[in-house]
C-alpha positions, 0 to 999 in steps of 0.5 A: 474557457479559462478556468478549464485551461488553467485546470488542465495546465495544472494536471500536466504540471504534476497534479495526479488526478482532478480535484474532488468537488465539494460534494464529497466533504458531505458529513466530514468535520471542518478538521477533517476536511482541512487535513484532506486538502493538506494531504492533496496539496502535499501529494501533489508536491511530492508528485512533482519532486519524486514521481518524474520518470527519466526511464522506463524503470520503476521509482523506488520510494524510499530509494533503497532499504536502509540496513538496520540489523546486523548479519550474524548472531550467536545462539543466546535466546534474548536474540530471538526477537532481533533474528525474526526482524532480520529474516523479515527485513531480508524477505522484503529486501529480496521483493524490493530488488525484484520490483527494482528490476522490472522494465515498466514506469512504476511507482513503488511505495515501500513500507507505507505508513498511514494512521487510523485517522488518515484511514477513516477520513478517506473511507467515508462509510467508516462507522466511527461510532462502532470503531474501537480505534476511533476512541483514542487510538486514531493516531495508530499506525498500519503499514504496507510493505509495498504499494505499487502504482502503475498507469492504470492499476494498484498493486498491493503486496505483503510479504511474510516470513513465517512457518505459520502459513495459515496465520500469516496469510490471513493476517496479510489478507486483513492487511491487504483488504484494508489498504484496498479501502484506503486506495478506493477511499482516496480515488473517490476524493480525488477522482471527480469524473473519473471512472475508477472501475478502469483503475483495478486494485490487485493485492497478493501476499509473498512468502519469498523465503518459503518453498514453492512446494510447500506453498503450493500444498497450503494453496491446494488446501485453501482452494478446497475450502472455498473458491476465492482467489488466493494469492500465495506465491514465491518470487523467482 
């Protein structure tokens, strides 16, 4: 009785989900079990510090994109890489500002980075014996442009700024699906007794600087090839 009361109190104070049972640690190394426990502890600390809603508006983390690039370049070709990064950054700002204006209690994580080591800890089905990245590349980082966490859903959004819609979309699809697996793995670690099917994971690709007509034409081409759900859209 006292143990359950203490558990409910911890959840009210900020724990996002009940702690996992020892059974989920099966097959893990001692180092991985320790890392996972540390991630949970830090996650709860960050939740209490940054994820307290004051009104019916999103919590944006980080609070605002940092300006990293200058506004104007000359025609010198040596600046082509910087120009591309500037355009990519501006595309993300458009999406950031659109999410920021929503009237909903959601947590928006922008530029969420994670290592392959963190990914494989969460994915219990990860086959490291046949994984190239596990061989000396576990510190390699991946990034999710936007992860929106709602009351009962997750929303993954990859932002692209490219004339090569096919290549960009296929790459973003891989990134989205990898992030989806990471979320599912995390949920399985910290959601003992919770029906995870009640928390759907939606994922889309956004091309905010691409015309709607071009996107619609490309979307029609995808529909002709298969019946998979596509996430091409342009934010208003």
